[in-house]
C-alpha positions as CSV (number, residue, x, y, z in Angstrom):
1,M,83.0,-51.1,69.2
2,H,84.6,-54.0,67.1
3,H,81.2,-54.7,66.4
4,T,80.0,-51.5,65.0
5,H,83.0,-50.9,63.2
6,S,82.3,-54.5,60.8
7,A,78.6,-52.8,60.6
8,T,80.0,-49.5,58.8
9,S,82.7,-51.5,56.7
10,S,79.4,-53.6,55.1
11,W,78.6,-50.5,54.1
12,E,81.2,-49.3,52.3
13,P,80.4,-50.2,49.0
14,L,77.0,-48.4,49.4
15,Q,78.9,-45.2,50.3
16,R,80.9,-45.3,47.7
17,R,78.1,-45.9,45.4
18,L,76.5,-43.3,47.2
19,A,79.5,-41.0,46.4
20,S,79.3,-41.8,42.8
21,G,76.1,-39.9,41.5
22,K,75.7,-38.5,38.3
23,V,74.1,-36.2,36.6
24,G,72.8,-37.2,33.1
25,I,71.9,-34.8,30.3
26,L,69.4,-35.9,27.9
27,L,68.5,-34.3,24.5
28,S,65.3,-34.9,22.8
29,N,64.0,-33.9,19.4
30,L,61.0,-34.8,17.8
31,G,62.4,-37.9,15.7
32,T,62.8,-39.4,12.4
33,P,61.8,-42.8,10.4
34,D,64.5,-45.2,10.2
35,G,64.8,-44.8,5.8
36,T,62.7,-43.4,2.9
37,D,60.7,-46.7,2.1
38,Y,57.1,-46.9,2.8
39,R,57.0,-49.3,5.5
40,S,59.5,-46.8,7.7
41,V,57.7,-44.1,7.2
42,R,54.7,-45.3,7.8
43,R,56.0,-47.2,11.3
44,Y,57.2,-43.3,12.1
45,L,53.7,-41.7,11.4
46,A,51.7,-44.4,13.0
47,E,53.8,-43.2,16.4
48,F,53.5,-40.0,15.7
49,L,50.2,-39.5,14.4
50,S,49.3,-41.9,16.9
51,D,49.8,-39.1,20.1
52,T,47.0,-38.3,21.6
53,R,49.2,-34.6,22.7
54,V,49.7,-34.5,18.4
55,I,45.9,-35.4,17.4
56,E,43.6,-34.2,20.0
57,L,41.0,-36.0,18.4
58,P,39.0,-39.3,20.5
59,K,41.0,-42.3,19.4
60,L,37.6,-43.7,18.3
61,V,37.2,-40.9,15.8
62,W,41.2,-40.9,14.9
63,Q,42.4,-43.9,14.6
64,P,40.1,-45.6,11.6
65,I,41.1,-42.2,9.8
66,L,44.7,-42.9,10.8
67,Q,44.8,-46.1,9.6
68,G,42.5,-45.9,6.7
69,V,43.2,-42.5,4.3
70,V,46.3,-41.0,6.4
71,L,48.3,-44.2,6.5
72,L,47.9,-45.4,3.0
73,R,48.9,-42.5,1.1
74,R,50.8,-40.3,3.2
75,P,54.0,-42.4,4.2
76,A,54.8,-42.6,0.0
77,V,54.6,-38.8,-0.1
78,K,56.7,-38.3,2.9
79,G,58.9,-40.8,1.9
80,K,60.2,-38.8,-1.1
81,D,60.2,-35.7,0.2
82,Y,63.0,-37.4,2.9
83,A,65.0,-39.2,0.0
84,R,65.5,-35.6,-1.1
85,I,67.2,-34.9,2.3
86,W,68.5,-38.0,3.1
87,N,72.1,-38.1,4.5
88,H,73.2,-40.9,2.2
89,E,76.9,-41.1,4.0
90,L,75.0,-42.2,7.2
91,D,72.0,-43.4,5.6
92,E,69.7,-41.3,8.3
93,S,68.0,-37.8,8.3
94,P,69.9,-34.7,8.8
95,L,67.9,-34.3,12.3
96,K,69.4,-37.4,13.5
97,T,73.1,-36.5,12.5
98,V,72.6,-32.7,14.3
99,T,71.3,-34.4,17.4
100,R,74.3,-36.9,17.8
101,S,76.7,-34.3,16.6
102,Q,74.8,-31.9,19.8
103,A,74.9,-34.7,22.1
104,A,78.7,-35.2,21.1
105,K,79.7,-31.7,21.4
106,L,78.1,-31.3,24.8
107,H,79.5,-34.2,26.1
108,A,83.0,-32.8,25.2
109,W,82.7,-29.4,26.7
110,A,80.3,-30.9,30.2
111,S,83.0,-33.8,30.6
112,E,85.9,-31.1,30.5
113,M,83.8,-28.3,32.8
114,F,82.6,-31.1,35.7
115,G,84.4,-34.1,35.0
116,E,84.0,-37.2,32.8
117,D,83.1,-39.1,36.4
118,R,80.4,-36.0,36.9
119,V,78.2,-36.0,33.7
120,A,77.0,-38.1,30.8
121,V,75.3,-36.5,27.9
122,D,73.2,-38.7,25.5
123,W,70.1,-38.1,22.7
124,G,66.8,-39.6,22.4
125,M,63.7,-39.2,20.1
126,R,60.4,-38.9,20.8
127,Y,59.5,-41.0,18.3
128,G,61.5,-43.5,16.3
129,N,65.3,-44.4,16.8
130,P,66.9,-44.0,19.1
131,S,64.4,-43.8,21.9
132,I,64.3,-41.8,25.2
133,E,63.7,-45.0,26.7
134,D,67.0,-46.6,25.8
135,A,69.0,-43.2,26.3
136,V,67.4,-43.3,30.2
137,K,68.9,-47.1,30.1
138,R,72.1,-46.3,28.9
139,L,72.8,-43.2,31.3
140,T,71.2,-44.6,34.3
141,A,73.5,-47.8,33.3
142,L,76.2,-45.2,33.9
143,G,75.1,-44.2,37.4
144,C,73.2,-41.4,36.6
145,D,71.0,-40.6,39.6
146,R,70.0,-37.2,38.3
147,L,68.4,-36.7,35.2
148,L,68.0,-33.4,32.9
149,M,65.6,-33.7,30.2
150,F,66.2,-31.5,27.4
151,P,63.6,-31.4,24.6
152,L,65.0,-29.2,22.2
153,Y,62.0,-26.9,21.3
154,P,62.7,-23.3,22.2
155,Q,59.2,-22.4,22.4
156,Y,56.7,-25.0,24.5
157,S,53.7,-26.8,23.1
158,A,52.0,-29.4,24.7
159,T,52.5,-31.1,21.1
160,T,56.1,-31.3,21.3
161,T,57.6,-30.5,25.2
162,A,54.9,-31.9,26.8
163,T,54.9,-35.4,25.0
164,A,58.9,-35.4,25.3
165,N,58.5,-35.2,28.9
166,D,55.3,-36.9,29.4
167,K,57.6,-40.1,27.8
168,L,60.3,-39.4,29.8
169,F,57.9,-39.4,33.1
170,D,56.4,-42.7,31.7
171,I,59.7,-44.6,31.7
172,L,60.9,-43.7,35.1
173,R,57.0,-45.1,36.0
174,G,58.5,-48.4,35.5
175,M,61.5,-48.3,37.8
176,R,62.2,-49.3,41.0
177,N,65.5,-47.2,41.5
178,Q,64.2,-44.0,39.9
179,P,66.8,-41.1,39.2
180,A,65.7,-37.8,40.3
181,A,64.5,-35.8,37.2
182,R,64.5,-32.2,36.0
183,V,63.3,-30.8,32.9
184,V,64.7,-27.6,30.4
185,P,62.0,-24.9,30.3
186,S,61.0,-23.4,27.1
187,Y,64.1,-20.8,26.2
188,F,62.2,-18.6,23.7
189,D,63.2,-15.5,25.1
190,E,66.5,-16.3,26.4
191,P,69.6,-13.8,25.7
192,A,71.9,-16.4,24.6
193,Y,69.2,-17.7,22.0
194,I,68.3,-14.7,20.8
195,E,71.7,-13.7,20.3
196,A,72.8,-16.5,18.7
197,L,69.7,-16.5,16.4
198,A,70.5,-12.8,15.3
199,R,74.5,-13.7,14.2
200,S,72.8,-16.6,12.4
201,V,70.5,-14.1,10.2
202,R,73.6,-11.6,10.2
203,G,76.3,-14.4,9.0
204,T,73.9,-15.8,6.5
205,L,73.2,-12.1,4.9
206,A,76.9,-10.9,4.8
207,G,77.3,-13.8,2.3
208,L,74.7,-12.6,0.1
209,D,75.3,-10.2,-3.4
210,E,72.4,-8.4,-2.0
211,E,70.5,-7.7,0.8
212,P,66.9,-9.2,1.3
213,E,64.2,-6.9,1.3
214,V,62.1,-8.7,4.0
215,V,63.8,-11.3,6.5
216,V,60.6,-14.0,7.4
217,A,60.4,-16.0,10.5
218,S,58.6,-19.2,9.7
219,F,57.6,-21.4,12.7
220,H,55.9,-24.7,12.9
221,G,52.0,-24.0,13.3
222,I,49.6,-25.8,15.7
223,P,45.7,-25.9,15.5
224,Q,44.1,-22.5,16.7
225,R,42.1,-24.9,19.3
226,N,44.8,-25.7,21.2
227,V,45.8,-22.2,21.7
228,A,42.3,-21.2,22.7
229,L,42.6,-23.8,25.3
230,G,45.8,-22.5,27.2
231,D,48.8,-23.7,24.5
232,P,51.5,-20.5,25.4
233,Y,53.0,-21.6,22.0
234,Y,51.5,-18.7,19.8
235,V,52.8,-15.9,22.5
236,Q,55.9,-17.4,23.1
237,C,56.8,-17.4,19.1
238,Q,55.2,-13.7,18.5
239,R,57.9,-13.2,21.3
240,T,60.4,-15.0,19.6
241,G,59.7,-13.0,16.8
242,E,59.8,-9.9,18.2
243,L,63.0,-10.1,20.2
244,L,65.0,-11.2,16.9
245,R,63.3,-8.1,15.2
246,D,64.7,-5.9,17.6
247,A,68.2,-7.7,17.5
248,L,68.5,-7.5,14.2
249,G,67.4,-3.2,14.3
250,L,65.1,-4.3,11.2
251,P,61.5,-2.0,10.9
252,A,58.1,-3.7,11.0
253,T,57.9,-3.6,7.2
254,R,61.1,-5.7,6.8
255,F,60.2,-8.5,8.9
256,R,57.2,-11.1,9.1
257,I,56.1,-14.0,11.6
258,S,54.5,-16.7,9.7
259,Y,53.3,-20.5,10.7
260,Q,53.8,-23.5,8.8
261,S,53.4,-27.3,8.3
262,R,49.5,-27.1,8.6
263,F,47.7,-30.6,8.5
264,G,44.2,-31.2,8.1
265,Y,41.7,-29.0,7.9
266,A,41.2,-27.4,10.7
267,D,42.2,-23.6,11.3
268,W,45.5,-23.3,12.7
269,L,47.9,-20.1,13.6
270,Q,48.5,-17.8,10.8
271,P,49.4,-16.0,8.7
272,Y,50.4,-18.9,6.9
273,T,54.0,-19.6,5.6
274,E,52.7,-20.4,2.2
275,A,50.7,-17.4,2.2
276,T,53.2,-15.1,3.2
277,M,56.0,-16.3,0.6
278,R,52.8,-15.8,-2.1
279,E,51.8,-12.4,-1.0
280,L,55.2,-10.7,-0.7
281,A,56.0,-11.5,-4.2
282,R,52.9,-10.3,-5.4
283,D,53.5,-6.7,-3.2
284,G,56.6,-6.8,-5.2
285,I,59.4,-8.2,-3.1
286,R,61.9,-9.9,-4.7
287,R,64.2,-10.7,-2.0
288,I,63.8,-12.7,1.0
289,A,65.2,-14.7,3.8
290,V,63.8,-17.1,5.7
291,I,65.0,-19.0,9.3
292,S,63.1,-21.3,11.6
293,P,63.5,-20.4,14.9
294,G,61.1,-22.8,16.2
295,F,64.0,-26.0,15.1
296,A,67.1,-26.3,16.7
297,A,68.3,-28.6,14.1
298,D,67.7,-28.5,10.4
299,C,65.2,-31.2,9.2
300,I,62.1,-32.0,6.8
301,E,60.2,-29.3,8.0
302,T,63.2,-26.5,7.3
303,I,65.7,-28.1,4.3
304,D,62.8,-29.4,2.3
305,E,59.3,-27.5,3.2
306,I,60.8,-24.1,3.4
307,G,64.0,-24.1,1.6
308,R,61.9,-26.3,-1.9
309,E,58.6,-25.9,-1.3
310,N,57.8,-22.3,-0.1
311,A,60.8,-21.3,-2.4
312,H,58.9,-22.1,-4.8
313,Y,55.7,-20.4,-4.0
314,F,57.6,-17.6,-3.6
315,R,59.2,-17.6,-7.5
316,E,56.3,-19.1,-8.9
317,A,54.4,-15.9,-7.3
318,G,56.9,-13.5,-9.0
319,G,59.8,-13.3,-6.5
320,E,63.4,-14.1,-7.4
321,A,66.0,-14.6,-4.5
322,F,64.9,-17.1,-2.0
323,T,67.6,-17.5,1.1
324,L,67.1,-20.0,3.7
325,I,68.8,-19.4,6.8
326,P,70.5,-22.6,8.2
327,C,68.9,-23.8,12.2
328,L,71.3,-23.2,14.9
329,N,72.1,-27.2,14.7
330,D,75.3,-27.9,16.6
331,S,77.3,-24.3,15.2
332,E,79.2,-22.8,17.8
333,D,76.3,-20.4,18.1
334,G,74.2,-22.9,18.6
335,M,76.2,-24.7,21.5
336,A,76.1,-21.9,23.2
337,V,72.6,-21.7,24.0
338,L,72.2,-25.3,24.9
339,R,75.7,-25.0,26.9
340,D,73.9,-21.7,28.3
341,R,70.6,-23.7,29.1
342,V,72.4,-26.5,30.8
343,L,74.5,-24.2,33.2
344,Q,71.0,-22.6,34.2
345,E,69.4,-25.8,34.8
346,T,72.0,-28.3,36.6
347,R,72.4,-25.6,39.7
348,G,72.5,-27.4,42.4
349,W,73.7,-30.4,41.0
350,L,76.9,-29.6,39.2
């Protein structure tokens, strides 16, 4: 009898260790350069544009073009764009500021909801710093034996969601003691998300003197070829747009869906946002508001590309009032969407 007792007592520390399993929640977004200087932007773009999920060309074809023409000119141009939106107080891009805040607010809520010892929240970017790998290391060091990977893309695309998940599994592949993992699916039609978008539109418009004649939902584009090969992104974006239009009670004449950020010479999803801006103004529309429902946080594509470039195209063609509706970010509505997904996707864990 005594002998078996001593055997179990040697297991006790292990039992305690098994009982202390935590759930780690990992928020992930695209990423940003560390600075606005040429070298920082070049380093970031080199990593981003070398991802075969993003540029689906054979390495032998693409790498010479990337290392040549693209990385010679593009970092300087992009650096200027980043400099315009840079958060100088923290010396970082707004995307980093927002993602950190989203993680902090989610952590405070989860700790209160489930207990500090049950859950931990961290964040990591797919490209640049802080990396997904660093976040995984920190979470596992805290005792997380279950990971909920949350790619912050409402609509799924292989170019965003899939490559974030690929990165996570690459990291897990190198670990002996691997945490169990779940990934949050896209949430393009979730009621909490659609309602949050509708509230943000109504909130912004309520502060204007005159109501915009048209609301434009601008999504990040992808090559048409990707969709032809089976990427569900286009269908999900269109559905988000339709649901948002319904929630706002707008007729089809007062709501447009368009696609921005085209890169290269291939055909991308249409109509292009730039063309839509010019077309609306030429058709006599004087006041518009633009929302970017594909982005969980404001970044270069929303603040600079929509708020500056596309506002310019609209005014240049005769438009007058251009309103940029902010992303959900770490607002109360934005956090409600993230909490809703976490509650759904940690079922059975928390």
